[in-house]
Structures are given as structure tokens and as C-alpha cells.
C-alpha positions in Angstrom: -33.4 3.2 30.9 -34.1 -0.3 32.0 -31.8 -2.1 34.2 -29.3 -4.6 32.8 -30.1 -8.2 32.6 -28.9 -10.0 35.7 -28.4 -13.7 35.1 -26.8 -16.4 37.2 -25.1 -19.1 35.4 -24.1 -22.4 36.8 -20.9 -24.3 35.9 -22.6 -26.0 32.9 -23.8 -22.6 31.4 -27.6 -23.1 32.3 -29.7 -20.1 33.3 -31.3 -20.1 36.7 -35.2 -20.3 36.8 -35.5 -16.9 38.5 -34.2 -15.0 35.4 -35.3 -17.4 32.7 -38.5 -15.5 31.8 -36.7 -12.2 31.6 -33.9 -13.7 29.5 -36.6 -15.2 27.2 -38.1 -11.7 26.6 -34.7 -10.2 25.7 -33.9 -13.1 23.4 -37.3 -12.6 21.7 -36.4 -8.9 21.1 -33.1 -9.9 19.4 -34.9 -12.6 17.4 -37.3 -10.0 16.0 -34.3 -7.8 15.1 -32.4 -10.6 13.3 -35.4 -12.1 11.5 -36.0 -9.3 9.1 -37.3 -11.5 6.3 -40.4 -9.3 6.0 -38.3 -6.1 5.6 -35.0 -5.5 3.8 -33.6 -9.0 4.6 -30.3 -7.6 5.6 -29.4 -9.8 8.5 -31.3 -12.9 7.4 -29.2 -12.8 4.2 -26.1 -12.4 6.2 -27.0 -15.4 8.3 -27.7 -17.5 5.2 -24.3 -16.4 3.8 -22.7 -17.4 7.1 -24.2 -20.9 6.9 -23.1 -21.2 3.3 -19.6 -20.1 4.0 -19.4 -22.3 7.1 -18.4 -19.4 9.4 -19.7 -18.8 12.9 -19.5 -15.0 13.4 -22.3 -12.6 12.3 -21.3 -8.9 12.0 -24.0 -6.5 13.2 -24.1 -2.8 12.8 -24.6 -1.2 16.2 -26.4 1.7 14.5 -29.1 -0.6 13.2 -29.6 -1.9 16.8 -29.8 1.7 18.0 -32.5 2.6 15.4 -34.8 -0.3 16.2 -34.0 -1.0 19.9 -32.4 2.0 21.6 -32.6 0.5 25.0 -30.9 -2.7 23.9 -28.2 -0.7 22.1 -27.4 1.3 25.2 -27.2 -1.8 27.4 -24.9 -3.5 24.8 -22.4 -0.7 25.4 -22.7 -0.5 29.2 -23.6 -4.1 30.2 -22.1 -6.0 27.3 -21.7 -9.5 28.9 -25.4 -9.9 29.9 -26.7 -8.6 26.5 -24.3 -10.5 24.3 -25.3 -13.9 25.9 -29.0 -13.2 24.9 -28.0 -11.9 21.5 -26.0 -15.1 20.7 -28.8 -17.3 22.0 -31.1 -15.6 19.5 -28.6 -16.2 16.7 -28.4 -19.8 17.6 -32.2 -20.2 17.4 -32.4 -18.6 13.9 -29.6 -20.8 12.6 -31.3 -23.9 14.1 -34.4 -23.0 12.1 -32.5 -22.6 8.9 -30.0 -25.4 9.2 -30.5 -27.7 12.3 -27.5 -29.8 11.6 -25.1 -26.9 11.2 -26.4 -25.3 14.4 -25.3 -28.4 16.4 -21.7 -28.3 15.1 -20.7 -24.8 16.2 -21.1 -22.1 18.8 -22.1 -18.8 17.1 -20.8 -15.3 17.9 -21.9 -11.8 17.2 -19.4 -9.2 16.1 -20.1 -5.4 16.1 -19.2 -2.5 13.8 -20.5 1.1 13.4 -20.3 4.3 15.4 -19.2 4.1 19.0 -19.1 7.9 19.8 -17.3 8.5 23.1 -16.3 4.8 23.2 -14.1 5.1 20.1 -10.8 5.1 22.0 -7.1 4.5 21.8 -4.8 2.8 24.4 -4.1 6.1 26.1 -7.7 7.1 26.6 -8.9 3.6 27.7 -9.7 4.3 31.3 -11.0 2.1 34.2 -14.5 3.7 33.8 -15.0 1.7 30.7 -14.5 -1.7 32.4 -17.2 -4.1 31.4 -18.2 -1.9 28.5 -18.1 -2.5 24.7 -15.4 -0.2 23.3 -13.7 0.4 19.9 -9.9 0.7 20.2 -7.7 1.8 17.3 -3.9 1.3 17.0 -1.0 -0.4 15.3 -0.1 -4.0 15.9 3.5 -4.1 17.2 3.9 -7.8 18.0 1.9 -11.0 18.0 2.5 -13.8 20.5 2.8 -17.4 19.7 -0.4 -19.3 19.2 -1.4 -21.1 22.3 -4.0 -23.9 22.4 -6.9 -23.6 24.9 -9.4 -26.4 25.7 -13.0 -25.3 25.2 -14.7 -28.7 25.2 -13.8 -32.3 25.8 -15.7 -35.5 25.1 -15.4 -38.7 27.2 -16.7 -42.2 26.5 -18.1 -44.5 29.1 -17.5 -48.2 28.2 -20.1 -49.4 30.8 -23.0 -47.3 29.5 -21.8 -46.8 25.9 -22.5 -43.1 26.3 -20.5 -40.0 25.6 -20.3 -37.2 28.1 -19.1 -33.7 27.1 -17.6 -31.0 29.4 -17.1 -27.4 28.5 -14.3 -25.3 29.9 -14.3 -21.5 30.5 -11.8 -19.1 31.9 -11.6 -15.4 32.6 -11.6 -14.6 28.9 -15.1 -16.1 28.5 -18.1 -13.8 28.7 -19.5 -15.6 31.7 -16.2 -15.1 33.5 -16.8 -18.2 35.7 -13.6 -20.3 35.4 -13.9 -24.0 35.6 -11.4 -26.7 36.5 -9.2 -27.8 33.7 -9.0 -31.4 35.1 -10.6 -34.0 32.9 -13.5 -35.9 34.5 -12.6 -39.5 35.4 -16.1 -40.8 36.3 -19.7 -40.0 35.4 -22.4 -39.4 38.0 -22.8 -43.2 38.5 -19.0 -43.7 39.2 -18.5 -45.3 35.8 -15.0 -44.7 34.5 -14.6 -42.4 31.5 -12.2 -42.4 28.6 -11.2 -39.2 26.8 -12.1 -39.5 23.1 -11.1 -36.2 21.6 -10.5 -32.5 22.6 -11.5 -29.4 20.6 -9.1 -26.4 20.7 -9.4 -22.8 19.7 -6.4 -20.6 18.8 -6.1 -17.3 20.8 -3.8 -14.5 19.9 -2.3 -11.7 21.9 -1.0 -8.5 20.4 -0.5 -5.0 22.0 -1.6 -2.4 19.4 -1.0 1.3 19.8 0.9 3.9 17.8 1.6 5.7 21.1 3.8 4.3 23.9 0.7 3.1 25.8 -0.6 -0.3 24.8 -3.3 -2.7 25.7 -3.4 -6.5 25.4 -5.8 -7.9 22.9 -7.1 -11.5 23.3 -8.6 -12.9 20.1 -9.9 -16.4 19.6 -11.6 -18.7 17.1 -11.9 -16.9 13.7 -10.4 -13.7 15.0 -7.1 -15.4 15.7 -4.4 -14.6 13.1 -6.7 -11.9 11.6 -3.9 -9.4 11.5 -0.1 -9.3 11.6 2.5 -6.9 13.0 2.5 -3.5 11.2 -1.2 -3.6 10.4 -3.4 -0.7 11.6 -6.5 -2.1 13.1 -9.7 -1.3 14.9 -10.7 -3.8 17.7 -14.3 -3.8 19.0 -14.4 -5.8 22.2 -15.1 -6.1 26.0 -12.7 -4.2 28.3 -12.0 -6.4 31.3 -9.6 -6.9 34.1 -8.0 -10.4 34.5 -6.5 -11.5 37.8 -2.7 -11.8 38.0 -0.2 -12.8 40.7 0.7 -9.2 41.7 -2.2 -7.2 40.3 -4.9 -7.3 37.7 -4.2 -7.0 34.0 -6.6 -5.0 31.9 -7.2 -6.6 28.5 -9.5 -6.2 25.6 -11.4 -9.4 24.7 -11.9 -9.0 20.9 -15.4 -9.2 19.5 -14.5 -8.0 16.0 -11.2 -7.0 14.3 -11.1 -4.7 11.3 -8.0 -3.9 9.2 -7.5 -0.2 8.5 -4.8 -0.5 5.8 -5.2 2.1 3.0 -5.6 -0.5 0.3 -8.5 -2.1 2.1 -10.2 1.3 2.5 -10.4 1.7 -1.3 -14.0 1.4 -2.4 -14.0 0.3 -6.1 -17.1 0.9 -8.1 -17.8 0.0 -11.8 -17.5 3.7 -12.7 -14.0 3.7 -11.1 -12.8 0.8 -13.3 -14.2 2.6 -16.3 -12.4 5.8 -15.5 -9.2 4.0 -14.8 -9.2 2.2 -18.1 -10.1 5.4 -19.9 -7.3 7.2 -18.2 -4.8 4.5 -19.1 -5.2 5.4 -22.8 -4.0 9.0 -22.1 -1.0 9.8 -24.3 1.2 10.8 -21.5 -0.3 8.8 -18.6 3.2 8.1 -17.1 4.1 11.8 -17.0 0.6 12.7 -15.7 0.8 10.3 -12.8 4.3 11.4 -12.0 3.3 15.1 -12.1 0.4 14.3 -9.7 2.7 12.8 -7.1 3.6 15.3 -4.4 2.3 18.3 -6.4 3.2 20.7 -3.7 6.9 20.1 -4.3 8.4 22.2 -7.1 10.6 20.4 -9.7 12.3 17.0 -9.2 10.4 15.6 -12.2 12.8 12.7 -12.7 12.6 11.8 -8.9 8.8 11.8 -9.0 8.9 9.4 -12.0 11.2 7.1 -10.1 8.9 7.2 -7.1 6.0 6.3 -9.3 8.0 3.3 -10.6 8.7 2.3 -7.0 5.0 2.4 -6.1 4.1 0.3 -9.2 7.0 -2.1 -8.8 8.2 -4.7 -11.3 7.4 -8.4 -11.5 8.8 -10.9 -9.1 9.9 -14.2 -10.7 10.8 -17.5 -8.9 12.9 -19.7 -11.1 12.7 -23.5 -11.1 15.9 -23.8 -9.1 14.5 -21.6 -6.4 16.3 -18.4 -7.4 14.2 -15.3 -6.8 14.4 -12.3 -9.2 13.1 -9.4 -7.2 10.5 -7.0 -8.6 10.9 -4.4 -5.8 12.6 -1.1 -6.8 15.0 0.5 -4.3 15.8 4.2 -4.5 18.3 6.4 -2.7 17.9 10.2 -2.5 21.0 12.1 -1.5 21.7 15.8 -1.6 21.8 19.1 0.1 19.5 19.9 3.0 16.1 21.6 2.2 15.7 20.0 -1.2 12.4 18.2 -0.2 13.9 14.7 0.3 12.0 14.1 3.5 8.8 15.6 2.0 8.9 13.0 -0.8 9.2 10.3 1.8 6.2 11.7 3.6 4.1 11.6 0.5 4.9 8.0 -0.1 4.0 7.2 3.5 0.6 8.9 2.9 -0.1 7.4 -0.6 1.2 3.8 -0.5 -1.0 1.1 1.1 1.6 -0.5 3.3 4.5 1.6 4.5 6.8 1.4 7.5 8.7 4.6 8.2 11.9 4.8 10.3 15.0 6.9 10.6 18.7 6.1 10.4 19.6 7.3 13.9 16.6 5.6 15.5 17.2 2.3 13.8 19.7 -0.4 14.3 20.5 -3.4 12.2 18.3 -5.8 14.2 15.6 -3.1 14.4 15.4 -3.1 10.6 15.6 -6.9 10.2 14.7 -9.1 13.2 15.8 -9.5 16.8 15.8 -12.5 19.2 14.1 -11.5 22.4 13.1 -13.2 25.7 9.3 -13.9 25.9 8.1 -12.7 29.3 5.1 -15.0 29.2 6.7 -18.3 28.3 10.3 -17.6 29.2 11.4 -18.9 25.7 13.4 -17.1 23.1 11.4 -15.7 20.2 11.8 -13.6 17.1 10.7 -10.0 17.0 10.0 -8.6 13.5 11.9 -5.5 12.4 10.8 -2.7 10.1 11.6 -4.5 6.9 9.7 -7.7 8.0 6.7 -5.6 9.0 6.8 -4.0 5.5 6.7 -7.3 3.6 5.0 -6.6 0.2 5.2 -2.9 1.0 7.7 -0.1 1.3 10.3 0.9 3.9 11.1 4.6 4.1 14.4 5.3 5.9 15.1 9.0 6.5 18.6 10.1 7.5 20.1 7.0 6.0 23.6 8.4 6.3 23.3 8.5 10.1 23.3 4.7 10.4 26.6 3.0 11.1 28.3 0.9 8.5 27.7 -2.3 10.6 23.9 -1.6 10.7 23.8 -0.9 7.0 25.5 -4.2 6.1 22.6 -6.1 7.8 20.2 -5.0 5.1 22.3 -6.3 2.1 20.5 -9.6 2.0 17.1 -8.0 2.3 17.5 -5.6 -0.5 18.5 -8.2 -3.0 17.1 -11.6 -1.8 13.9 -10.2 -0.1 14.4 -12.3 3.0 16.3 -12.4 6.4 18.3 -15.4 7.6 18.5 -15.7 11.4 20.8 -18.1 13.2 20.9 -17.0 16.9 20.2 -18.4 20.3 19.3 -21.8 18.8 16.8 -20.3 16.4 17.3 -20.8 12.7 14.7 -19.1 10.5 14.2 -17.3 7.2 11.7 -14.4 7.3 10.2 -12.8 4.2 11.0 -9.1 3.8 9.9 -8.5 0.2 9.8 -4.7 0.3 11.1 -1.7 -1.6 13.5 0.7 0.1 13.2 4.4 -0.3 16.1 6.1 1.6 17.1 9.7 2.0 20.5 10.8 3.1 22.7 13.9 3.4 26.3 13.9 2.0 29.2 13.2 4.2 30.2 16.8 4.4 26.7 18.1 5.2 26.4 19.8 1.8 27.3 18.2 -1.5 30.9 19.1 -2.5 31.1 19.6 -6.2 34.9 19.3 -6.1 34.7 15.7 -4.8 33.3 12.7 -6.7 29.9 11.3 -5.8 31.3 8.3 -4.1 33.2 10.5 -1.7 30.1 12.6 -1.1 27.9 9.6 -0.5 30.4 7.7 1.7 28.8 4.3 1.3 30.1 1.0 0.1 29.7 0.0 -3.6 28.2 -3.3 -2.5 25.3 -1.3 -0.9 25.0 1.3 -3.6 24.7 -1.3 -6.3 21.6 -2.7 -4.6 19.8 0.6 -5.2 18.2 0.7 -8.6 18.4 4.4 -8.8 20.5 7.0 -6.9 19.5 10.6 -7.3 21.8 13.5 -6.4 19.6 16.4 -5.5 21.5 19.7 -5.4 20.4 23.1 -4.1 21.5 24.9 -7.2 21.6 28.7 -7.4 19.5 29.9 -10.3 17.5 33.2 -10.3 14.6 31.9 -12.3 14.4 28.6 -10.4 14.6 30.4 -7.0 11.7 32.7 -8.1 9.5 29.8 -9.0 10.4 27.9 -5.8 9.5 31.0 -3.7 6.1 31.3 -5.5 5.5 27.6 -4.8 6.3 27.9 -1.1 4.2 31.0 -0.7 1.2 29.2 -2.4 1.3 26.7 0.5 1.2 29.4 3.1 -1.6 31.3 1.4 -3.8 28.2 0.8 -7.0 27.6 2.8 -9.3 24.7 2.6 -12.8 25.2 1.2 -15.2 26.7 3.7 -12.4 28.0 5.9 -12.7 31.7 6.6 -9.8 34.1 7.0 -8.2 33.7 10.4 -10.5 30.9 11.4 -9.4 28.8 14.4 -9.0 25.1 13.6 -11.0 22.8 15.9 -9.0 20.8 18.4 -11.4 17.8 18.5 -11.6 15.1 16.0 -14.5 14.9 13.5 -17.4 12.5 13.6 -16.0 10.5 10.7 -13.1 9.4 13.0 -15.5 7.9 15.5 -16.9 5.2 13.3 -15.6 1.9 12.0 -16.9 2.5 8.6 -14.9 3.9 5.7 -16.4 7.4 5.1 -14.0 8.2 2.3 -15.6 5.7 0.0 -18.9 7.5 0.1 -17.7 11.1 -0.1 -17.9 13.1 -3.2 -14.2 14.0 -3.1 -13.2 10.3 -3.5 -15.0 10.2 -6.9 -13.1 13.2 -8.3 -10.5 12.3 -11.0 -8.7 15.6 -11.2 -7.8 17.8 -8.3 -10.2 20.7 -8.2 -8.3 23.0 -5.9 -4.8 23.6 -7.2 -3.9 26.8 -5.4 -1.5 24.9 -3.1 0.3 23.0 -5.9 3.5 23.9 -7.6 1.9 23.2 -11.0 1.4 25.8 -13.7 -2.1 27.2 -14.0 -3.0 25.3 -17.1 -1.7 21.9 -15.9 -4.1 19.4 -14.4 -3.2 16.8 -11.7 -5.0 13.7 -10.6 -6.5 13.5 -7.1 -4.7 11.5 -4.5 -7.7 9.1 -4.0 -7.8 8.4 -7.8 -4.0 7.8 -7.8 -4.3 5.2 -5.0 -7.0 3.3 -6.9 -5.0 3.5 -10.2 -1.8 2.2 -8.6 -3.7 -0.5 -6.7 -5.1 -1.8 -10.0 -1.9 -1.4 -12.0 0.2 -3.3 -9.4 -1.7 -6.4 -10.1 -0.6 -6.6 -13.8 2.3 -8.7 -14.9 3.4 -7.4 -18.3 5.9 -9.4 -20.4 8.8 -8.1 -22.5 8.4 -7.7 -26.2 11.1 -8.6 -28.7 11.8 -5.0 -29.5 12.0 -4.0 -25.9 14.4 -6.8 -25.1 16.7 -5.9 -27.9 16.7 -2.2 -26.9 17.4 -3.0 -23.3 20.3 -5.3 -24.3 21.8 -2.6 -26.5 21.4 0.2 -24.0 22.9 -1.8 -21.2 26.0 -2.3 -23.4 26.1 1.5 -24.0 25.7 2.2 -20.3 28.7 -0.1 -19.5 30.7 1.7 -22.2 29.7 5.1 -21.0 30.6 4.1 -17.4 34.1 3.1 -18.5 34.6 6.4 -20.4 33.4 8.6 -17.5 35.4 9.8 -14.6 34.4 9.3 -11.0 33.2 12.9 -10.9 30.6 12.2 -13.5 28.8 9.0 -12.3 26.8 8.5 -9.2 27.0 4.7 -8.9 28.8 1.8 -10.6 27.1 0.2 -13.6 26.9 -3.5 -12.9 24.7 -6.4 -14.1 22.2 -5.3 -11.5 21.5 -2.2 -13.7 20.3 -4.6 -16.5 17.6 -5.9 -14.1 16.9 -2.3 -13.1 16.1 -1.5 -16.8 13.7 -4.5 -16.8 12.0 -3.5 -13.6 11.6 0.1 -14.6 10.3 -0.9 -18.0 7.8 -3.2 -16.3 6.6 -0.4 -14.0 6.2 2.1 -16.8 4.2 -0.5 -18.8 2.0 -1.0 -15.7 1.3 2.7 -15.7 -0.5 2.2 -19.0 -2.2 -0.9 -17.7 -0.5 -2.8 -20.6 0.1 -6.5 -20.8 3.2 -6.1 -23.0 6.3 -4.0 -22.4 6.8 -2.0 -25.6 9.8 -0.2 -27.0 8.6 3.2 -25.7 8.5 1.8 -22.1 12.1 0.6 -22.4 13.1 4.0 -23.8 11.6 5.9 -20.8 13.3 3.4 -18.4 16.6 4.0 -20.1 16.3 7.8 -19.8 15.4 7.5 -16.2 18.4 5.2 -15.4 20.7 7.4 -17.5 19.7 10.5 -15.5 20.3 8.6 -12.2 23.7 7.3 -13.3 25.2 10.4 -14.8 23.2 13.3 -13.3 22.1 14.5 -16.8 19.4 13.7 -19.3 20.2 11.8 -22.5 20.5 13.7 -25.7 17.3 12.1 -27.1 15.4 13.1 -24.1 16.5 16.8 -24.3 15.5 16.9 -27.9 12.1 15.4 -27.2 11.4 17.8 -24.4 12.4 20.8 -26.5 10.0 19.7 -29.3 7.2 19.0 -26.9 7.6 22.4 -25.2 7.5 24.2 -28.6 4.4 22.2 -29.6 2.5 23.0 -26.4 3.3 26.8 -26.7 2.1 26.7 -30.3 -1.1 25.0 -29.3 -1.8 27.6 -26.6 -1.1 30.5 -29.1 -3.4 29.0 -31.7 -6.2 28.0 -29.4 -9.0 30.5 -29.0 -9.6 29.4 -25.4 -7.8 30.8 -22.4 -4.9 28.8 -20.9 -7.2 27.7 -18.1 -9.5 26.0 -20.6 -6.9 24.3 -22.7 -7.4 20.7 -21.6 -4.2 19.1 -22.8 -4.6 16.3 -20.3 -7.7 14.9 -21.9 -6.0 13.8 -25.1 -7.0 10.2 -24.9 -5.7 7.7 -27.3 -7.9 5.3 -29.1 -7.2 1.6 -29.4 -3.5 0.9 -28.5 -3.1 -1.7 -31.2 -4.6 0.6 -33.8 -2.3 3.5 -32.7 0.8 1.2 -32.8 -0.1 0.1 -36.3 -0.8 3.7 -37.5 2.5 4.9 -36.0 4.4 2.2 -37.8 2.7 3.0 -41.1 3.4 6.7 -40.7 7.1 6.2 -39.8 7.5 3.9 -42.9 5.9 6.7 -45.1 8.3 9.3 -43.6 11.2 7.0 -44.2 10.3 6.6 -47.8 10.1 10.4 -48.3 13.4 10.8 -46.5 15.2 8.5 -48.8 13.7 10.4 -51.8 14.9 13.7 -50.3 18.5 12.5 -50.1 18.3 11.5 -53.8 16.7 14.7 -55.0 19.1 16.9 -53.0 22.1 14.9 -54.3 23.3 14.1 -50.8 25.8 11.2 -51.0 26.5 8.6 -48.3 28.7 9.6 -45.3 27.9 13.3 -46.1 26.4 15.5 -43.3 23.3 17.4 -44.2 21.2 19.9 -42.3 18.3 18.2 -40.5 16.0 21.2 -40.8 16.4 21.4 -44.6 15.7 17.6 -45.0 12.5 18.0 -42.9 11.3 21.0 -45.0 11.8 19.0 -48.2 9.9 16.0 -46.8 7.0 18.3 -45.8 6.9 19.6 -49.3 6.7 16.1 -50.7 4.0 15.2 -48.2 1.8 18.1 -49.4 -1.6 17.6 -47.8 -0.5 15.1 -45.2 2.3 16.9 -43.3 4.2 15.0 -40.5 4.4 16.0 -36.9 7.6 16.1 -34.8 6.6 12.8 -33.1 6.2 11.2 -36.5 9.6 12.4 -37.6 11.1 11.1 -34.4 9.5 7.7 -35.0 10.9 7.6 -38.5 14.4 8.6 -37.3 14.2 5.8 -34.7 13.3 3.3 -37.4 16.0 4.4 -39.8 18.6 4.5 -37.0 17.7 1.0 -35.9 18.2 -0.2 -39.4 21.6 1.5 -39.6 20.5 3.7 -42.5 21.0 7.1 -41.0 23.0 8.7 -38.2 21.8 11.9 -36.3 24.1 14.2 -34.3 22.5 17.4 -33.0 21.0 19.2 -36.0 23.0 17.1 -38.6 22.0 14.0 -40.4 24.1 11.6 -42.3 23.2 8.8 -44.7 25.3 5.7 -43.9 
């Protein structure tokens, strides 16, 4: 291996004559690498794009350098400073050929990405042996310092000679590492006085990232400044260097490239993905399919999974003309006995959602969740430190053991949960921080286990002012049921029996990380598993053998695409929500404290709108239809009164009978019955057809009452009426769904009234 380039630079950045020829040879090698116009034109196109976008940083794949110039690639890793100077000189020359005017305006930089092998580190493994090397460090940004200006160049005008003299300034963060005096020159070489005309500044940023207690200071400047914010998971490629300090040296990482590692940015969308997502959105029961695919290893809790899906999709935020904000974030509280999978549901959300901050009630204080005023050790000034909810802006906060927080700490999040912001007025600092996040909290009852002889408010033990800010509160009980316990045991045993593909019986899991973890590229986007729509291996799930579930990667893409929609309420949905809210208020007044989990206030009206919006998003719909509002009402009814509505129970019973009938009549085995692939046609055509069918069923229903001599206000058997209607229909019999649509239409017109299996003509 050749020795590293040894260059001696004077204060003005000029190369000494002794090393000029050697430097020229190295620059020529990098010129040949960048000028690939005769080949695939990868980097020449990137340079042209850089000039067009008026940026100054070119991202180079270290693997490409390794393929074409192995010696240069090795020296880039071990003697980074000497090599990067030559590399950036080569970039400057190519830009000068393509656009001479633009080359005079800026200083150009090279950023790296790719595989760094044993130099892919974290703050704990970053040792002194890597000083002076190019490394890749991965971690989580915990805080960002204030932006501090730094002079990099000053221009001075001489009135006597009418000339302008420029001076460049460097410090220990510069690659040359030869600091210059920060004093402005007063005279030129001929003792003529100089006047300062302007100064050009760059904006550096310092942030210690690291998910472990160890951390490392990152110094980023120019276009890398403000690239990330606290809470982001990032990869920083840069030079590991020691800077002098008063007591001892400080090891820092001078950033060369910063890459965000958020899960939503890792999603690699292709045209085929968009096509599959749009096709899947026409599935008849897409909302149920998505909910069933969430946390498939957890048995039961279907309504809770639907609520979590609504939380992931979210509603639509609205800002009124007077500045009032109507939040679109959905807040959910899970409370119940131990060992009912509350924490497991939280862990799944942490894994699936793009931006999540997880914390616990015992490990969090009020200021830890919102914001704290701290003393800046660098400047000595007071500054704001963002808490968990500020870090999760436009994301989700998962709070486990919510009941372990004190009442004083819980009251600090009242403003955040409703207004989506935090107001600070401490130590002379007055600020408003955005915290537009959804809250998913899990808690145990006051008595450890849920006491059925006490009302929910006594079991929960929280203030009504806080509970009303939760859109949905689910009481999850460890009920004793022989059939349910048997199914639960089978589900748990599946998890312990499951082995990944290719894993032999009793195989020892490797302790080291895989090669995929040692690259800055997203390897998930190119893997075959990321293109799968349905989960192939369902041995570990709690689903029935014939049920299909969507893959986690496909769900991420689907939710990411659905969240961007902003559906609007239809007239039918608005009327239904208004009527059902009135019914909820009436039902709340008629129920005892033992029967309801939370007070029904005006916030529940907004909850119905948010849930309806989220359900419409699951269909990728632009309009919130009546069926979306009905599902939202059923979900809210279950959360408020711990039971399903009568209409929901009837619908599930009919659906179960129909599915069993389909399996019996189908010649295929249950494994081959693909009930999940019933894709609807055009939504508008289906809506029109359903309306026409319900109108036809209504017409036959009125005729049945006349033929059977059933007078008004007289109860009749619903099954007999349906049999007579089927007889009238002859060759075009009605399905249960069509009957249900007809009943809804006639009930809405106050023509009939249905109670259990009885029907009455009004």
C-alpha cells in the first residue's frame, strides 16, 4: 500500500512546491474517477444536478472508489485529511469546466456513503485508534446546540489602490487543522489601510447522538447544519479528531455526510407498490384486514387493534381563520389487568410507526415529557431542552406504566394533548413549542387488577379533565373463559415453536451483526421480502389457518401513503355523526358509573370525526362516507360502554354464518379459500349499485307487509318477512348485506323499526 500524501500548507492554503507534483498525480486520479462521461455517467450527472440545484456537496459511494481505485479508497479511510483535499480539488476543476462562474462562487465538498466495514461504529465503540480516520457513526440525536456563526472569509477594500483583498479563516475543525488569527487585517502589504466590506458566515451545529449513555460531539457546517433535529436516528460519516481544550482534548466527529435513518425515509416506493396499494384499497374489508395484520402475534383485542390503526392513520388537522387549531391526532389509553398484552401493543407501534418516542411513567417527569430549562455549559446561558412530546412532533408518544406518574406530572400534558403545543415561561424564556403528536398510553388499575365491583373511574384513578382528552379508553380484562384460554395458550405456544426460515433445530444464533448493518444503504428496499404483500410464514401468528395477513413492510407503505390524504365529510356522514352523538349523550345519562369508562363530552363529537376520517383514509378515499361513520361510532361505543352495539353484533353474526357457508360450499380446502382477495370494482359504481339494490329490497318489503296483512305499529317476525321477500325476488335473491342496507334506508326514513328479530311498520 502506498504511503499517504504528505502535504504542507501555508496560512493561505497553498501547497508547497516539494509536494505539488505528487498532489497533481493524486488529483488526476480523482479527476478520472469523477469524469465518467464515457461510461455510465453516474458522477458527471450528479455534478450537473449539483450545479443546477446550486448546491456544493457531491455524495460519492465509497464502494465505487474501492472498485476503481483500491489504494485511494484505503487511504481515504486511514489518511482522510490528505486525500479529501485532493478529491475536492478535483471536483473544483470539473465544476470549473462545466460552469466557470459557479465554480468561483462556492467551495465544493465531497460527502461519502456506502459500506465502512469495521469503521461502522457507535459512540461506545469509537476508540482512539480511529483518530484521523473516516468513520461512520450511528445514533440518536438527543439535543442540538444553538446555531453559532463562524467567519470563514472576509473581504477588505483599500481606498488607495481601489482593490479588494480577501482573507480566509480556518480553525481546528477545518481539514487542514492550521488555525489562523481571527483578527481582521488593517493594512495590505504596502501599508495601505483596509476597510472591511463584508463577511461570509457558515452555520455549524453540535449534537451528541447515541442511544447508549456514551455520546460523541458532532460538528456540522454549511449544508449539513440543521440537517436533523432531536429524536432523529442518524448516520454520520465524518473525520474523527481531537480538538484542544483548556484541561484536556475533546474528541469530536467532523461531519462529512449526515443521513437520516427514520423508518418513513427508508421506505422505497416503486410504481408496482403504488399499483398494489391502490388495488388493495378496493378490498371489501380493507379496514378489518389492516387491523387484523397489526400485531398478529397477539390473540384477540380486535377493537383495540382497530383503534391503533386509526391512531397510525390519524385524522385531519384544521387551522381556523381565528387561529384555533382542531387537532387531528388520536389519543388512546389502554388500561387493564397485567398480562393482557398492553405493552406488546405499544412495542408493535414503536416498531411500525415512522416517528415514535417511547417512555415510561416512572422514568418520566412533567418537564421530561414537555420541555425543561437548562444551563448551557458552552455559553453559560439558559436554554430549552426538548422533552419526549416535543421530540415526537408529527409522530407518536408511547407511555407505558402511565399510572405510575404523579398527578402533578400528568397535568403538564393537558395542553399538549388538546392544543398540540407547549407554552414555556421560565427563567426569562417565553416560548411555544410544537408537540403535535398522538399519545398511546398503557396503565394498570389503581388496585393492581381491575375490580369489577368498583366503577371504571375508581379503577382508573385519573381526573376527568385528563380522561376526556383521550379519544378512546379501552378496559382490557383478563377474563376466565375455557375456550378463550385454550386459544390463547395455542397462540403463545406458536410463538415458542416458531423458527425463522433456514434456521435448523437447536441452532445457535450468531452474536455478531450482519453485513447489512454495516452499510449506509437501505438494504430492505432491495430485498425480496419487502415486495411481499401478504405474510408468507404465519406459524407465529394468532390468526386462523385460512386467514391472511399483510406483511409489516407493506403496512408501513400503505399507512405512509394513506396518511397524506385529507378526506372531507359527506352530508350523510355528517347527519349520522350528529344523530349518534346525541344518542351517546342520552345513553351516557341513562347509564350508571359502573357501565361507562369515560365521560361523553363535546370532545367525543370530534372523536367521531377523527375516527371516521382515519377509517376513510384506510380506503384511500377522498370522501368520508356513511359506512366510515358507522364503523367509527361502533368503535367509540365499544370504548365508552365496554360492549359492542346491537347493530355490530348482528352484522358479525351474519358475517360469520356467511363465511362458514362459503367454506362448506367451496370445493377447495380452507387453506385455499382466499377470502382476502375479494376486491371491489369501482367505488362509485358499487355505491350506486348498493343504493339501487336497497331501493329494490325496500319496494319488495312494503309489498310483503301488504300481502301478509300486517298493519302499522304491529310487530312481525323478521325471518318470515325476509323469506317472503326472497320469494318475490325469485331469480335475484338478496344477500344479508343487501337486506341490511335496505333496513338502514327504511329506518333512516322512519318507515320501519327493528328490535332483535322483530320488525314493525311505523
